[in-house]
PyMOL Python script that loads the backbone (N, CA, C, O; Angstrom):
from pymol import cmd

cmd.read_pdbstr("""\
ATOM      1  N   TRP A   1     -19.709  40.160  29.915  1.00  0.00           N
ATOM      2  CA  TRP A   1     -19.352  39.013  29.115  1.00  0.00           C
ATOM      3  C   TRP A   1     -20.153  38.961  27.828  1.00  0.00           C
ATOM      4  O   TRP A   1     -19.683  38.426  26.824  1.00  0.00           O
ATOM      5  N   ILE A   2     -21.361  39.515  27.849  1.00  0.00           N
ATOM      6  CA  ILE A   2     -22.206  39.437  26.655  1.00  0.00           C
ATOM      7  C   ILE A   2     -21.591  40.183  25.478  1.00  0.00           C
ATOM      8  O   ILE A   2     -21.729  39.764  24.328  1.00  0.00           O
ATOM      9  N   ALA A   3     -20.907  41.299  25.770  1.00  0.00           N
ATOM     10  CA  ALA A   3     -20.269  42.058  24.685  1.00  0.00           C
ATOM     11  C   ALA A   3     -19.160  41.232  24.041  1.00  0.00           C
ATOM     12  O   ALA A   3     -19.009  41.235  22.819  1.00  0.00           O
ATOM     13  N   LEU A   4     -18.384  40.525  24.862  1.00  0.00           N
ATOM     14  CA  LEU A   4     -17.316  39.669  24.326  1.00  0.00           C
ATOM     15  C   LEU A   4     -17.901  38.506  23.528  1.00  0.00           C
ATOM     16  O   LEU A   4     -17.378  38.138  22.476  1.00  0.00           O
ATOM     17  N   TYR A   5     -18.978  37.940  24.032  1.00  0.00           N
ATOM     18  CA  TYR A   5     -19.636  36.851  23.316  1.00  0.00           C
ATOM     19  C   TYR A   5     -20.134  37.326  21.951  1.00  0.00           C
ATOM     20  O   TYR A   5     -19.915  36.667  20.934  1.00  0.00           O
ATOM     21  N   GLN A   6     -20.807  38.481  21.943  1.00  0.00           N
ATOM     22  CA  GLN A   6     -21.331  39.027  20.689  1.00  0.00           C
ATOM     23  C   GLN A   6     -20.205  39.326  19.709  1.00  0.00           C
ATOM     24  O   GLN A   6     -20.338  39.097  18.507  1.00  0.00           O
ATOM     25  N   GLU A   7     -19.102  39.835  20.229  1.00  0.00           N
ATOM     26  CA  GLU A   7     -17.943  40.117  19.378  1.00  0.00           C
ATOM     27  C   GLU A   7     -17.435  38.836  18.724  1.00  0.00           C
ATOM     28  O   GLU A   7     -17.092  38.832  17.542  1.00  0.00           O
ATOM     29  N   GLY A   8     -17.389  37.752  19.493  1.00  0.00           N
ATOM     30  CA  GLY A   8     -16.963  36.465  18.951  1.00  0.00           C
ATOM     31  C   GLY A   8     -17.917  35.941  17.890  1.00  0.00           C
ATOM     32  O   GLY A   8     -17.485  35.412  16.866  1.00  0.00           O
ATOM     33  N   VAL A   9     -19.209  36.087  18.135  1.00  0.00           N
ATOM     34  CA  VAL A   9     -20.217  35.660  17.158  1.00  0.00           C
ATOM     35  C   VAL A   9     -20.059  36.454  15.865  1.00  0.00           C
ATOM     36  O   VAL A   9     -20.114  35.891  14.771  1.00  0.00           O
ATOM     37  N   ASN A  10     -19.863  37.762  15.998  1.00  0.00           N
ATOM     38  CA  ASN A  10     -19.683  38.606  14.807  1.00  0.00           C
ATOM     39  C   ASN A  10     -18.444  38.201  14.022  1.00  0.00           C
ATOM     40  O   ASN A  10     -18.480  38.120  12.794  1.00  0.00           O
ATOM     41  N   ARG A  11     -17.340  37.946  14.735  1.00  0.00           N
ATOM     42  CA  ARG A  11     -16.094  37.528  14.069  1.00  0.00           C
ATOM     43  C   ARG A  11     -16.302  36.222  13.309  1.00  0.00           C
ATOM     44  O   ARG A  11     -15.874  36.084  12.163  1.00  0.00           O
ATOM     45  N   LYS A  12     -16.964  35.267  13.959  1.00  0.00           N
ATOM     46  CA  LYS A  12     -17.205  33.966  13.337  1.00  0.00           C
ATOM     47  C   LYS A  12     -18.100  34.117  12.100  1.00  0.00           C
ATOM     48  O   LYS A  12     -17.860  33.470  11.080  1.00  0.00           O
ATOM     49  N   PHE A  13     -19.112  34.955  12.186  1.00  0.00           N
ATOM     50  CA  PHE A  13     -20.009  35.202  11.051  1.00  0.00           C
ATOM     51  C   PHE A  13     -19.221  35.736   9.862  1.00  0.00           C
ATOM     52  O   PHE A  13     -19.384  35.257   8.740  1.00  0.00           O
ATOM     53  N   ILE A  14     -18.372  36.721  10.104  1.00  0.00           N
ATOM     54  CA  ILE A  14     -17.571  37.322   9.030  1.00  0.00           C
ATOM     55  C   ILE A  14     -16.600  36.302   8.450  1.00  0.00           C
ATOM     56  O   ILE A  14     -16.427  36.217   7.234  1.00  0.00           O
ATOM     57  N   GLU A  15     -15.965  35.527   9.334  1.00  0.00           N
ATOM     58  CA  GLU A  15     -15.006  34.509   8.882  1.00  0.00           C
ATOM     59  C   GLU A  15     -15.685  33.481   7.983  1.00  0.00           C
ATOM     60  O   GLU A  15     -15.163  33.146   6.920  1.00  0.00           O
ATOM     61  N   LEU A  16     -16.834  32.986   8.399  1.00  0.00           N
ATOM     62  CA  LEU A  16     -17.539  31.984   7.599  1.00  0.00           C
ATOM     63  C   LEU A  16     -18.079  32.576   6.300  1.00  0.00           C
ATOM     64  O   LEU A  16     -18.086  31.907   5.267  1.00  0.00           O
ATOM     65  N   ARG A  17     -18.529  33.819   6.351  1.00  0.00           N
ATOM     66  CA  ARG A  17     -19.031  34.481   5.138  1.00  0.00           C
ATOM     67  C   ARG A  17     -17.921  34.601   4.099  1.00  0.00           C
ATOM     68  O   ARG A  17     -18.159  34.420   2.905  1.00  0.00           O
ATOM     69  N   GLU A  18     -16.711  34.905   4.555  1.00  0.00           N
ATOM     70  CA  GLU A  18     -15.582  35.059   3.633  1.00  0.00           C
ATOM     71  C   GLU A  18     -15.146  33.732   3.019  1.00  0.00           C
ATOM     72  O   GLU A  18     -14.493  33.725   1.976  1.00  0.00           O
ATOM     73  N   ARG A  19     -15.493  32.617   3.643  1.00  0.00           N
ATOM     74  CA  ARG A  19     -15.094  31.301   3.144  1.00  0.00           C
ATOM     75  C   ARG A  19     -16.131  30.676   2.208  1.00  0.00           C
ATOM     76  O   ARG A  19     -15.925  29.568   1.714  1.00  0.00           O
ATOM     77  N   LEU A  20     -17.228  31.365   1.963  1.00  0.00           N
ATOM     78  CA  LEU A  20     -18.253  30.811   1.079  1.00  0.00           C
ATOM     79  C   LEU A  20     -17.718  30.648  -0.342  1.00  0.00           C
ATOM     80  O   LEU A  20     -16.937  31.473  -0.816  1.00  0.00           O
ATOM     81  N   PRO A  21     -18.142  29.583  -1.015  1.00  0.00           N
ATOM     82  CA  PRO A  21     -17.752  29.421  -2.417  1.00  0.00           C
ATOM     83  C   PRO A  21     -18.538  30.391  -3.295  1.00  0.00           C
ATOM     84  O   PRO A  21     -19.462  31.060  -2.832  1.00  0.00           O
ATOM     85  N   SER A  22     -18.165  30.452  -4.540  1.00  0.00           N
ATOM     86  CA  SER A  22     -18.883  31.286  -5.505  1.00  0.00           C
ATOM     87  C   SER A  22     -19.839  30.416  -6.307  1.00  0.00           C
ATOM     88  O   SER A  22     -19.502  29.301  -6.706  1.00  0.00           O
ATOM     89  N   TRP A  23     -21.036  30.942  -6.535  1.00  0.00           N
ATOM     90  CA  TRP A  23     -22.029  30.257  -7.349  1.00  0.00           C
ATOM     91  C   TRP A  23     -22.342  31.055  -8.605  1.00  0.00           C
ATOM     92  O   TRP A  23     -23.352  30.809  -9.264  1.00  0.00           O
ATOM     93  N   GLY A  24     -21.490  31.998  -8.936  1.00  0.00           N
ATOM     94  CA  GLY A  24     -21.725  32.883 -10.073  1.00  0.00           C
ATOM     95  C   GLY A  24     -22.241  34.231  -9.581  1.00  0.00           C
ATOM     96  O   GLY A  24     -22.782  34.345  -8.481  1.00  0.00           O
ATOM     97  N   GLU A  25     -22.061  35.249 -10.424  1.00  0.00           N
ATOM     98  CA  GLU A  25     -22.378  36.622 -10.011  1.00  0.00           C
ATOM     99  C   GLU A  25     -23.816  36.811  -9.548  1.00  0.00           C
ATOM    100  O   GLU A  25     -24.060  37.464  -8.533  1.00  0.00           O
ATOM    101  N   ALA A  26     -24.759  36.253 -10.273  1.00  0.00           N
ATOM    102  CA  ALA A  26     -26.173  36.461  -9.936  1.00  0.00           C
ATOM    103  C   ALA A  26     -26.506  35.882  -8.559  1.00  0.00           C
ATOM    104  O   ALA A  26     -27.123  36.550  -7.730  1.00  0.00           O
ATOM    105  N   VAL A  27     -26.094  34.643  -8.327  1.00  0.00           N
ATOM    106  CA  VAL A  27     -26.376  33.995  -7.043  1.00  0.00           C
ATOM    107  C   VAL A  27     -25.550  34.631  -5.933  1.00  0.00           C
ATOM    108  O   VAL A  27     -26.061  34.869  -4.838  1.00  0.00           O
ATOM    109  N   ASP A  28     -24.278  34.909  -6.206  1.00  0.00           N
ATOM    110  CA  ASP A  28     -23.418  35.535  -5.195  1.00  0.00           C
ATOM    111  C   ASP A  28     -24.010  36.849  -4.697  1.00  0.00           C
ATOM    112  O   ASP A  28     -23.954  37.146  -3.503  1.00  0.00           O
ATOM    113  N   SER A  29     -24.570  37.627  -5.601  1.00  0.00           N
ATOM    114  CA  SER A  29     -25.178  38.905  -5.236  1.00  0.00           C
ATOM    115  C   SER A  29     -26.369  38.692  -4.302  1.00  0.00           C
ATOM    116  O   SER A  29     -26.537  39.419  -3.324  1.00  0.00           O
ATOM    117  N   GLN A  30     -27.183  37.700  -4.609  1.00  0.00           N
ATOM    118  CA  GLN A  30     -28.347  37.407  -3.768  1.00  0.00           C
ATOM    119  C   GLN A  30     -27.926  36.874  -2.403  1.00  0.00           C
ATOM    120  O   GLN A  30     -28.498  37.247  -1.379  1.00  0.00           O
ATOM    121  N   VAL A  31     -26.927  36.002  -2.396  1.00  0.00           N
ATOM    122  CA  VAL A  31     -26.423  35.457  -1.132  1.00  0.00           C
ATOM    123  C   VAL A  31     -25.850  36.583  -0.274  1.00  0.00           C
ATOM    124  O   VAL A  31     -26.097  36.634   0.931  1.00  0.00           O
ATOM    125  N   GLN A  32     -25.090  37.479  -0.889  1.00  0.00           N
ATOM    126  CA  GLN A  32     -24.505  38.605  -0.161  1.00  0.00           C
ATOM    127  C   GLN A  32     -25.596  39.478   0.459  1.00  0.00           C
ATOM    128  O   GLN A  32     -25.487  39.887   1.615  1.00  0.00           O
ATOM    129  N   GLN A  33     -26.636  39.759  -0.306  1.00  0.00           N
ATOM    130  CA  GLN A  33     -27.748  40.577   0.197  1.00  0.00           C
ATOM    131  C   GLN A  33     -28.434  39.879   1.375  1.00  0.00           C
ATOM    132  O   GLN A  33     -28.762  40.520   2.374  1.00  0.00           O
ATOM    133  N   TYR A  34     -28.648  38.585   1.257  1.00  0.00           N
ATOM    134  CA  TYR A  34     -29.277  37.813   2.331  1.00  0.00           C
ATOM    135  C   TYR A  34     -28.415  37.831   3.590  1.00  0.00           C
ATOM    136  O   TYR A  34     -28.920  38.054   4.690  1.00  0.00           O
ATOM    137  N   LEU A  35     -27.118  37.596   3.427  1.00  0.00           N
ATOM    138  CA  LEU A  35     -26.222  37.566   4.581  1.00  0.00           C
ATOM    139  C   LEU A  35     -26.104  38.931   5.251  1.00  0.00           C
ATOM    140  O   LEU A  35     -25.970  39.007   6.472  1.00  0.00           O
ATOM    141  N   GLU A  36     -26.152  39.999   4.477  1.00  0.00           N
ATOM    142  CA  GLU A  36     -26.128  41.336   5.068  1.00  0.00           C
ATOM    143  C   GLU A  36     -27.358  41.556   5.939  1.00  0.00           C
ATOM    144  O   GLU A  36     -27.263  42.160   7.008  1.00  0.00           O
ATOM    145  N   SER A  37     -28.515  41.067   5.486  1.00  0.00           N
ATOM    146  CA  SER A  37     -29.728  41.234   6.296  1.00  0.00           C
ATOM    147  C   SER A  37     -29.656  40.395   7.565  1.00  0.00           C
ATOM    148  O   SER A  37     -30.108  40.839   8.620  1.00  0.00           O
ATOM    149  N   ILE A  38     -29.101  39.203   7.483  1.00  0.00           N
ATOM    150  CA  ILE A  38     -28.923  38.374   8.679  1.00  0.00           C
ATOM    151  C   ILE A  38     -27.902  39.019   9.610  1.00  0.00           C
ATOM    152  O   ILE A  38     -28.089  39.029  10.827  1.00  0.00           O
ATOM    153  N   GLY A  39     -26.836  39.551   9.051  1.00  0.00           N
ATOM    154  CA  GLY A  39     -25.802  40.194   9.854  1.00  0.00           C
ATOM    155  C   GLY A  39     -26.331  41.361  10.657  1.00  0.00           C
ATOM    156  O   GLY A  39     -25.820  41.657  11.737  1.00  0.00           O
ATOM    157  N   MET A  40     -27.350  42.027  10.141  1.00  0.00           N
ATOM    158  CA  MET A  40     -27.936  43.147  10.872  1.00  0.00           C
ATOM    159  C   MET A  40     -28.576  42.699  12.176  1.00  0.00           C
ATOM    160  O   MET A  40     -28.729  43.498  13.100  1.00  0.00           O
ATOM    161  N   LEU A  41     -28.951  41.431  12.258  1.00  0.00           N
ATOM    162  CA  LEU A  41     -29.553  40.936  13.494  1.00  0.00           C
ATOM    163  C   LEU A  41     -28.571  41.021  14.651  1.00  0.00           C
ATOM    164  O   LEU A  41     -28.980  41.157  15.804  1.00  0.00           O
ATOM    165  N   GLY A  42     -27.289  40.943  14.356  1.00  0.00           N
ATOM    166  CA  GLY A  42     -26.269  41.036  15.392  1.00  0.00           C
ATOM    167  C   GLY A  42     -25.924  42.457  15.778  1.00  0.00           C
ATOM    168  O   GLY A  42     -25.213  42.679  16.757  1.00  0.00           O
ATOM    169  N   GLU A  43     -26.410  43.405  15.035  1.00  0.00           N
ATOM    170  CA  GLU A  43     -26.130  44.812  15.334  1.00  0.00           C
ATOM    171  C   GLU A  43     -27.042  45.290  16.449  1.00  0.00           C
ATOM    172  O   GLU A  43     -28.021  44.630  16.799  1.00  0.00           O
ATOM    173  N   ARG A  44     -26.712  46.432  16.993  1.00  0.00           N
ATOM    174  CA  ARG A  44     -27.499  46.972  18.100  1.00  0.00           C
ATOM    175  C   ARG A  44     -28.847  47.531  17.683  1.00  0.00           C
ATOM    176  O   ARG A  44     -29.591  48.045  18.519  1.00  0.00           O
ATOM    177  N   VAL A  45     -29.166  47.437  16.413  1.00  0.00           N
ATOM    178  CA  VAL A  45     -30.471  47.925  15.971  1.00  0.00           C
ATOM    179  C   VAL A  45     -31.579  46.955  16.345  1.00  0.00           C
ATOM    180  O   VAL A  45     -32.758  47.283  16.214  1.00  0.00           O
ATOM    181  N   GLY A  46     -31.220  45.779  16.805  1.00  0.00           N
ATOM    182  CA  GLY A  46     -32.214  44.764  17.112  1.00  0.00           C
ATOM    183  C   GLY A  46     -32.472  44.608  18.591  1.00  0.00           C
ATOM    184  O   GLY A  46     -32.780  45.564  19.303  1.00  0.00           O
ATOM    185  N   HIS A  47     -32.337  43.389  19.023  1.00  0.00           N
ATOM    186  CA  HIS A  47     -32.692  43.017  20.388  1.00  0.00           C
ATOM    187  C   HIS A  47     -31.908  43.795  21.438  1.00  0.00           C
ATOM    188  O   HIS A  47     -32.475  44.207  22.450  1.00  0.00           O
ATOM    189  N   ASP A  48     -30.625  43.999  21.214  1.00  0.00           N
ATOM    190  CA  ASP A  48     -29.821  44.728  22.198  1.00  0.00           C
ATOM    191  C   ASP A  48     -30.368  46.121  22.438  1.00  0.00           C
ATOM    192  O   ASP A  48     -30.442  46.568  23.582  1.00  0.00           O
ATOM    193  N   SER A  49     -30.749  46.806  21.385  1.00  0.00           N
ATOM    194  CA  SER A  49     -31.299  48.152  21.543  1.00  0.00           C
ATOM    195  C   SER A  49     -32.591  48.110  22.343  1.00  0.00           C
ATOM    196  O   SER A  49     -32.838  48.977  23.181  1.00  0.00           O
ATOM    197  N   TRP A  50     -33.394  47.124  22.088  1.00  0.00           N
ATOM    198  CA  TRP A  50     -34.652  47.012  22.810  1.00  0.00           C
ATOM    199  C   TRP A  50     -34.394  46.865  24.303  1.00  0.00           C
ATOM    200  O   TRP A  50     -35.093  47.471  25.115  1.00  0.00           O
ATOM    201  N   ASP A  51     -33.393  46.061  24.674  1.00  0.00           N
ATOM    202  CA  ASP A  51     -33.081  45.871  26.093  1.00  0.00           C
ATOM    203  C   ASP A  51     -32.802  47.191  26.793  1.00  0.00           C
ATOM    204  O   ASP A  51     -33.225  47.388  27.933  1.00  0.00           O
ATOM    205  N   TRP A  52     -32.105  48.087  26.135  1.00  0.00           N
ATOM    206  CA  TRP A  52     -31.756  49.371  26.744  1.00  0.00           C
ATOM    207  C   TRP A  52     -32.916  50.356  26.698  1.00  0.00           C
ATOM    208  O   TRP A  52     -33.100  51.145  27.624  1.00  0.00           O
ATOM    209  N   GLU A  53     -33.691  50.314  25.631  1.00  0.00           N
ATOM    210  CA  GLU A  53     -34.713  51.332  25.418  1.00  0.00           C
ATOM    211  C   GLU A  53     -36.036  51.040  26.117  1.00  0.00           C
ATOM    212  O   GLU A  53     -36.775  51.967  26.450  1.00  0.00           O
ATOM    213  N   CYS A  54     -36.342  49.772  26.341  1.00  0.00           N
ATOM    214  CA  CYS A  54     -37.580  49.479  27.053  1.00  0.00           C
ATOM    215  C   CYS A  54     -37.362  49.747  28.546  1.00  0.00           C
ATOM    216  O   CYS A  54     -36.222  49.884  28.990  1.00  0.00           O
ATOM    217  N   GLU A  55     -38.418  49.819  29.296  1.00  0.00           N
ATOM    218  CA  GLU A  55     -38.296  50.118  30.722  1.00  0.00           C
ATOM    219  C   GLU A  55     -38.259  48.854  31.576  1.00  0.00           C
ATOM    220  O   GLU A  55     -38.231  48.938  32.803  1.00  0.00           O
ATOM    221  N   HIS A  56     -38.261  47.695  30.942  1.00  0.00           N
ATOM    222  CA  HIS A  56     -38.338  46.433  31.668  1.00  0.00           C
ATOM    223  C   HIS A  56     -37.134  46.195  32.586  1.00  0.00           C
ATOM    224  O   HIS A  56     -37.307  45.738  33.716  1.00  0.00           O
ATOM    225  N   TYR A  57     -35.943  46.490  32.127  1.00  0.00           N
ATOM    226  CA  TYR A  57     -34.743  46.162  32.892  1.00  0.00           C
ATOM    227  C   TYR A  57     -34.222  47.308  33.750  1.00  0.00           C
ATOM    228  O   TYR A  57     -33.843  47.088  34.900  1.00  0.00           O
ATOM    229  N   PHE A  58     -34.196  48.506  33.225  1.00  0.00           N
ATOM    230  CA  PHE A  58     -33.572  49.634  33.923  1.00  0.00           C
ATOM    231  C   PHE A  58     -34.516  50.813  34.118  1.00  0.00           C
ATOM    232  O   PHE A  58     -34.066  51.920  34.415  1.00  0.00           O
ATOM    233  N   GLY A  59     -35.799  50.595  33.959  1.00  0.00           N
ATOM    234  CA  GLY A  59     -36.748  51.692  34.085  1.00  0.00           C
ATOM    235  C   GLY A  59     -36.490  52.732  33.001  1.00  0.00           C
ATOM    236  O   GLY A  59     -36.164  52.393  31.863  1.00  0.00           O
ATOM    237  N   LYS A  60     -36.638  53.979  33.364  1.00  0.00           N
ATOM    238  CA  LYS A  60     -36.447  55.062  32.393  1.00  0.00           C
ATOM    239  C   LYS A  60     -34.968  55.389  32.178  1.00  0.00           C
ATOM    240  O   LYS A  60     -34.644  56.252  31.361  1.00  0.00           O
ATOM    241  N   ASP A  61     -34.066  54.711  32.901  1.00  0.00           N
ATOM    242  CA  ASP A  61     -32.639  55.030  32.835  1.00  0.00           C
ATOM    243  C   ASP A  61     -31.846  54.110  31.917  1.00  0.00           C
ATOM    244  O   ASP A  61     -30.616  54.133  31.955  1.00  0.00           O
ATOM    245  N   GLY A  62     -32.503  53.308  31.098  1.00  0.00           N
ATOM    246  CA  GLY A  62     -31.812  52.331  30.260  1.00  0.00           C
ATOM    247  C   GLY A  62     -30.710  52.911  29.401  1.00  0.00           C
ATOM    248  O   GLY A  62     -29.607  52.365  29.369  1.00  0.00           O
ATOM    249  N   LEU A  63     -30.977  54.002  28.706  1.00  0.00           N
ATOM    250  CA  LEU A  63     -29.957  54.586  27.826  1.00  0.00           C
ATOM    251  C   LEU A  63     -28.825  55.213  28.633  1.00  0.00           C
ATOM    252  O   LEU A  63     -27.679  55.229  28.184  1.00  0.00           O
ATOM    253  N   LYS A  64     -29.139  55.727  29.818  1.00  0.00           N
ATOM    254  CA  LYS A  64     -28.081  56.263  30.687  1.00  0.00           C
ATOM    255  C   LYS A  64     -27.173  55.131  31.160  1.00  0.00           C
ATOM    256  O   LYS A  64     -25.950  55.273  31.176  1.00  0.00           O
ATOM    257  N   VAL A  65     -27.776  54.010  31.543  1.00  0.00           N
ATOM    258  CA  VAL A  65     -26.993  52.850  31.986  1.00  0.00           C
ATOM    259  C   VAL A  65     -26.135  52.342  30.837  1.00  0.00           C
ATOM    260  O   VAL A  65     -24.971  51.991  31.036  1.00  0.00           O
ATOM    261  N   LYS A  66     -26.696  52.300  29.648  1.00  0.00           N
ATOM    262  CA  LYS A  66     -25.937  51.872  28.467  1.00  0.00           C
ATOM    263  C   LYS A  66     -24.700  52.735  28.275  1.00  0.00           C
ATOM    264  O   LYS A  66     -23.643  52.239  27.885  1.00  0.00           O
ATOM    265  N   ASP A  67     -24.833  54.017  28.547  1.00  0.00           N
ATOM    266  CA  ASP A  67     -23.713  54.947  28.389  1.00  0.00           C
ATOM    267  C   ASP A  67     -22.772  54.955  29.584  1.00  0.00           C
ATOM    268  O   ASP A  67     -21.832  55.749  29.620  1.00  0.00           O
ATOM    269  N   GLY A  68     -23.008  54.079  30.571  1.00  0.00           N
ATOM    270  CA  GLY A  68     -22.071  53.940  31.677  1.00  0.00           C
ATOM    271  C   GLY A  68     -22.548  54.447  33.017  1.00  0.00           C
ATOM    272  O   GLY A  68     -21.782  54.444  33.981  1.00  0.00           O
ATOM    273  N   ALA A  69     -23.784  54.881  33.107  1.00  0.00           N
ATOM    274  CA  ALA A  69     -24.297  55.347  34.398  1.00  0.00           C
ATOM    275  C   ALA A  69     -24.384  54.166  35.364  1.00  0.00           C
ATOM    276  O   ALA A  69     -24.601  53.033  34.936  1.00  0.00           O
ATOM    277  N   PRO A  70     -24.217  54.419  36.649  1.00  0.00           N
ATOM    278  CA  PRO A  70     -24.310  53.320  37.618  1.00  0.00           C
ATOM    279  C   PRO A  70     -25.732  52.770  37.698  1.00  0.00           C
ATOM    280  O   PRO A  70     -26.707  53.484  37.461  1.00  0.00           O
ATOM    281  N   VAL A  71     -25.824  51.501  38.033  1.00  0.00           N
ATOM    282  CA  VAL A  71     -27.119  50.850  38.214  1.00  0.00           C
ATOM    283  C   VAL A  71     -27.436  50.859  39.702  1.00  0.00           C
ATOM    284  O   VAL A  71     -26.633  50.402  40.515  1.00  0.00           O
ATOM    285  N   ILE A  72     -28.585  51.369  40.052  1.00  0.00           N
ATOM    286  CA  ILE A  72     -29.013  51.399  41.445  1.00  0.00           C
ATOM    287  C   ILE A  72     -29.661  50.059  41.776  1.00  0.00           C
ATOM    288  O   ILE A  72     -30.662  49.679  41.170  1.00  0.00           O
ATOM    289  N   LEU A  73     -29.083  49.348  42.741  1.00  0.00           N
ATOM    290  CA  LEU A  73     -29.638  48.060  43.156  1.00  0.00           C
ATOM    291  C   LEU A  73     -30.598  48.297  44.309  1.00  0.00           C
ATOM    292  O   LEU A  73     -30.261  48.976  45.279  1.00  0.00           O
ATOM    293  N   LEU A  74     -31.778  47.743  44.203  1.00  0.00           N
ATOM    294  CA  LEU A  74     -32.787  47.885  45.242  1.00  0.00           C
ATOM    295  C   LEU A  74     -32.770  46.665  46.145  1.00  0.00           C
ATOM    296  O   LEU A  74     -32.404  45.572  45.715  1.00  0.00           O
ATOM    297  N   SER A  75     -33.164  46.851  47.388  1.00  0.00           N
ATOM    298  CA  SER A  75     -33.251  45.710  48.295  1.00  0.00           C
ATOM    299  C   SER A  75     -34.460  44.865  47.911  1.00  0.00           C
ATOM    300  O   SER A  75     -35.373  45.334  47.232  1.00  0.00           O
ATOM    301  N   LYS A  76     -34.450  43.612  48.358  1.00  0.00           N
ATOM    302  CA  LYS A  76     -35.565  42.721  48.060  1.00  0.00           C
ATOM    303  C   LYS A  76     -36.828  43.235  48.735  1.00  0.00           C
ATOM    304  O   LYS A  76     -36.776  43.806  49.824  1.00  0.00           O
ATOM    305  N   LYS A  77     -37.946  43.028  48.083  1.00  0.00           N
ATOM    306  CA  LYS A  77     -39.227  43.403  48.673  1.00  0.00           C
ATOM    307  C   LYS A  77     -39.578  42.403  49.771  1.00  0.00           C
ATOM    308  O   LYS A  77     -39.315  41.208  49.641  1.00  0.00           O
ATOM    309  N   ASN A  78     -40.161  42.895  50.831  1.00  0.00           N
ATOM    310  CA  ASN A  78     -40.632  41.996  51.891  1.00  0.00           C
ATOM    311  C   ASN A  78     -41.855  41.246  51.396  1.00  0.00           C
ATOM    312  O   ASN A  78     -42.750  41.827  50.782  1.00  0.00           O
ATOM    313  N   GLU A  79     -41.882  39.974  51.665  1.00  0.00           N
ATOM    314  CA  GLU A  79     -43.014  39.165  51.195  1.00  0.00           C
ATOM    315  C   GLU A  79     -44.111  39.132  52.216  1.00  0.00           C
ATOM    316  O   GLU A  79     -45.143  38.499  51.993  1.00  0.00           O
TER     317      GLU A  79
END
""", "prot")
cmd.dss("prot")
cmd.show_as("cartoon", "prot")
cmd.util.cbc("prot")
cmd.orient("prot")
């Protein structure tokens, strides 16, 4: 579901960006540059990549799982 959610967020970002008014070439250029940098936050270069690349969630197999490898579920530890 997270991929669908992210897709919706990206669509909404693009839609709202396209509806912005113009403030003149100089300001428009700066606004465009700012929005491009914010838009990068939604790309996989940020938090999503970290989730796969760190060992916190999937151990050393994060990138394999990202590419479709099965996730091995472990039984609960005895307390």
